[in-house]
N, CA, C and O atoms as a DFTB+ gen file, in Angstrom:
228 C
 N C O
     1  1     103.416     -13.372      93.813
     2  2     102.263     -13.828      94.540
     3  2     102.719     -14.847      95.581
     4  3     103.562     -15.697      95.294
     5  1     102.172     -14.764      96.767
     6  2     102.559     -15.634      97.874
     7  2     101.512     -16.731      98.056
     8  3     100.350     -16.441      98.344
     9  1     101.922     -17.998      97.889
    10  2     100.989     -19.127      97.967
    11  2     100.956     -19.778      99.354
    12  3     100.360     -20.843      99.511
    13  1     101.571     -19.172     100.346
    14  2     101.589     -19.754     101.684
    15  2     100.247     -19.508     102.370
    16  3      99.717     -18.397     102.361
    17  1      99.722     -20.557     102.954
    18  2      98.468     -20.390     103.696
    19  2      98.785     -20.015     105.144
    20  3      99.842     -20.358     105.674
    21  1      97.874     -19.324     105.751
    22  2      98.071     -18.880     107.120
    23  2      97.785     -20.035     108.079
    24  3      96.751     -20.695     107.971
    25  1      98.692     -20.277     109.008
    26  2      98.537     -21.350     109.985
    27  2      97.858     -20.765     111.219
    28  3      98.312     -19.766     111.777
    29  1      96.766     -21.399     111.636
    30  2      96.040     -20.955     112.823
    31  2      96.355     -21.913     113.960
    32  3      96.107     -23.114     113.856
    33  1      96.895     -21.384     115.031
    34  2      97.232     -22.188     116.199
    35  2      95.962     -22.487     116.997
    36  3      95.067     -21.644     117.064
    37  1      95.871     -23.664     117.598
    38  2      94.699     -23.966     118.422
    39  2      94.666     -23.057     119.645
    40  3      95.708     -22.642     120.152
    41  1      93.457     -22.753     120.112
    42  2      93.316     -21.843     121.243
    43  2      93.769     -22.474     122.551
    44  3      94.197     -21.758     123.456
    45  1      93.687     -23.781     122.672
    46  2      94.188     -24.466     123.858
    47  2      94.837     -25.770     123.420
    48  3      94.509     -26.311     122.365
    49  1      95.747     -26.265     124.224
    50  2      96.413     -27.507     123.846
    51  2      95.427     -28.671     123.696
    52  3      94.456     -28.770     124.446
    53  1      95.676     -29.522     122.751
    54  2      94.803     -30.670     122.462
    55  2      94.733     -31.632     123.648
    56  3      93.732     -32.327     123.823
    57  1      95.768     -31.676     124.446
    58  2      95.796     -32.598     125.578
    59  2      94.668     -32.307     126.562
    60  3      94.141     -33.234     127.177
    61  1      94.284     -31.030     126.727
    62  2      93.198     -30.692     127.639
    63  2      91.853     -31.169     127.108
    64  3      90.965     -31.521     127.885
    65  1      91.700     -31.183     125.792
    66  2      90.466     -31.700     125.210
    67  2      90.343     -33.202     125.431
    68  3      89.246     -33.722     125.639
    69  1      91.465     -33.885     125.384
    70  2      91.453     -35.332     125.534
    71  2      91.301     -35.728     127.004
    72  3      90.518     -36.620     127.330
    73  1      92.040     -35.073     127.878
    74  2      92.050     -35.453     129.284
    75  2      91.058     -34.707     130.151
    76  3      90.817     -35.121     131.286
    77  1      90.481     -33.641     129.673
    78  2      89.613     -32.783     130.472
    79  2      88.551     -33.505     131.277
    80  3      88.570     -33.419     132.505
    81  1      87.622     -34.214     130.644
    82  2      86.581     -34.895     131.422
    83  2      87.134     -35.942     132.389
    84  3      86.619     -36.103     133.496
    85  1      88.170     -36.646     131.974
    86  2      88.760     -37.646     132.852
    87  2      89.441     -37.032     134.063
    88  3      89.375     -37.589     135.159
    89  1      90.095     -35.891     133.877
    90  2      90.748     -35.220     135.006
    91  2      89.728     -34.716     136.015
    92  3      89.930     -34.835     137.224
    93  1      88.640     -34.157     135.521
    94  2      87.598     -33.666     136.426
    95  2      86.991     -34.823     137.204
    96  3      86.790     -34.730     138.415
    97  1      86.703     -35.899     136.514
    98  2      86.113     -37.073     137.167
    99  2      87.078     -37.692     138.164
   100  3      86.688     -38.036     139.280
   101  1      88.320     -37.831     137.771
   102  2      89.303     -38.423     138.666
   103  2      89.602     -37.560     139.867
   104  3      89.780     -38.074     140.971
   105  1      89.661     -36.263     139.672
   106  2      89.961     -35.356     140.769
   107  2      88.825     -35.308     141.785
   108  3      89.064     -35.127     142.979
   109  1      87.606     -35.467     141.318
   110  2      86.475     -35.420     142.238
   111  2      86.135     -36.797     142.802
   112  3      85.246     -36.929     143.643
   113  1      86.848     -37.823     142.332
   114  2      86.679     -39.193     142.823
   115  2      85.237     -39.672     142.671
   116  3      84.661     -40.252     143.592
   117  1      84.666     -39.420     141.498
   118  2      83.304     -39.854     141.200
   119  2      83.333     -41.108     140.352
   120  3      84.229     -41.303     139.531
   121  1      82.351     -41.946     140.561
   122  2      82.215     -43.130     139.725
   123  2      81.214     -42.843     138.606
   124  3      80.491     -41.849     138.680
   125  1      81.153     -43.675     137.586
   126  2      80.260     -43.404     136.454
   127  2      78.788     -43.261     136.838
   128  3      78.087     -42.412     136.287
   129  1      78.317     -44.073     137.769
   130  2      76.910     -43.943     138.159
   131  2      76.660     -42.630     138.893
   132  3      75.584     -42.044     138.770
   133  1      77.647     -42.169     139.652
   134  2      77.508     -40.888     140.330
   135  2      77.456     -39.735     139.349
   136  3      76.694     -38.787     139.541
   137  1      78.253     -39.806     138.311
   138  2      78.261     -38.747     137.306
   139  2      76.903     -38.649     136.633
   140  3      76.410     -37.547     136.394
   141  1      76.287     -39.793     136.323
   142  2      74.958     -39.786     135.715
   143  2      73.935     -39.185     136.676
   144  3      73.074     -38.406     136.265
   145  1      74.030     -39.546     137.946
   146  2      73.098     -39.012     138.941
   147  2      73.273     -37.508     139.107
   148  3      72.289     -36.770     139.164
   149  1      74.522     -37.051     139.184
   150  2      74.780     -35.616     139.356
   151  2      74.323     -34.825     138.144
   152  3      73.842     -33.700     138.278
   153  1      74.470     -35.401     136.974
   154  2      74.026     -34.729     135.755
   155  2      72.508     -34.572     135.738
   156  3      71.990     -33.520     135.364
   157  1      71.814     -35.605     136.138
   158  2      70.357     -35.544     136.175
   159  2      69.880     -34.549     137.226
   160  3      68.942     -33.787     136.986
   161  1      70.524     -34.557     138.386
   162  2      70.149     -33.612     139.438
   163  2      70.438     -32.180     139.009
   164  3      69.646     -31.276     139.277
   165  1      71.565     -31.972     138.349
   166  2      71.890     -30.637     137.859
   167  2      70.922     -30.158     136.802
   168  3      70.562     -28.981     136.774
   169  1      70.496     -31.059     135.930
   170  2      69.529     -30.685     134.899
   171  2      68.180     -30.347     135.516
   172  3      67.470     -29.467     135.028
   173  1      67.831     -31.042     136.584
   174  2      66.523     -30.814     137.195
   175  2      66.509     -29.569     138.080
   176  3      65.559     -28.789     138.026
   177  1      67.546     -29.372     138.893
   178  2      67.534     -28.304     139.883
   179  2      68.370     -27.089     139.504
   180  3      68.176     -26.016     140.075
   181  1      69.277     -27.226     138.575
   182  2      70.094     -26.087     138.150
   183  2      70.999     -25.591     139.263
   184  3      71.646     -26.379     139.954
   185  1      71.037     -24.279     139.429
   186  2      71.928     -23.662     140.419
   187  2      71.245     -23.381     141.751
   188  3      71.793     -22.656     142.582
   189  1      70.073     -23.934     141.966
   190  2      69.312     -23.644     143.190
   191  2      70.094     -24.039     144.444
   192  3      70.059     -23.317     145.440
   193  1      70.785     -25.154     144.413
   194  2      71.493     -25.646     145.596
   195  2      72.940     -25.170     145.668
   196  3      73.721     -25.728     146.439
   197  1      73.316     -24.175     144.904
   198  2      74.701     -23.699     144.893
   199  2      75.132     -23.109     146.229
   200  3      76.326     -23.069     146.526
   201  1      74.193     -22.657     147.029
   202  2      74.552     -22.082     148.325
   203  2      75.227     -23.121     149.223
   204  3      75.949     -22.754     150.150
   205  1      75.002     -24.418     148.959
   206  2      75.627     -25.447     149.783
   207  2      77.142     -25.499     149.592
   208  3      77.852     -26.064     150.424
   209  1      77.636     -24.917     148.506
   210  2      79.083     -24.872     148.298
   211  2      79.778     -24.099     149.406
   212  3      80.909     -24.419     149.772
   213  1      79.117     -23.093     149.938
   214  2      79.709     -22.316     151.029
   215  2      79.906     -23.179     152.276
   216  3      80.844     -22.964     153.044
   217  1      79.031     -24.141     152.468
   218  2      79.129     -24.994     153.647
   219  2      80.112     -26.132     153.479
   220  3      80.653     -26.632     154.464
   221  1      80.352     -26.552     152.242
   222  2      81.205     -27.715     152.021
   223  2      82.653     -27.371     151.695
   224  3      83.505     -28.260     151.685
   225  1      82.944     -26.130     151.433
   226  2      84.326     -25.761     151.071
   227  2      85.140     -25.355     152.241
   228  3      86.315     -25.020     152.088
């Protein structure tokens, strides 16, 4: 009988879980108050203003 348990590897490196939100915030150069404002605007309007991405990219 084999008593070894099966080892499950994580689907992505743990470093991305730790640094993910900070990297996104730092890369976009947003401050904490801006993040709160953008979150509220996104919750209220959703994807309605996504067409503006074509103009800003």
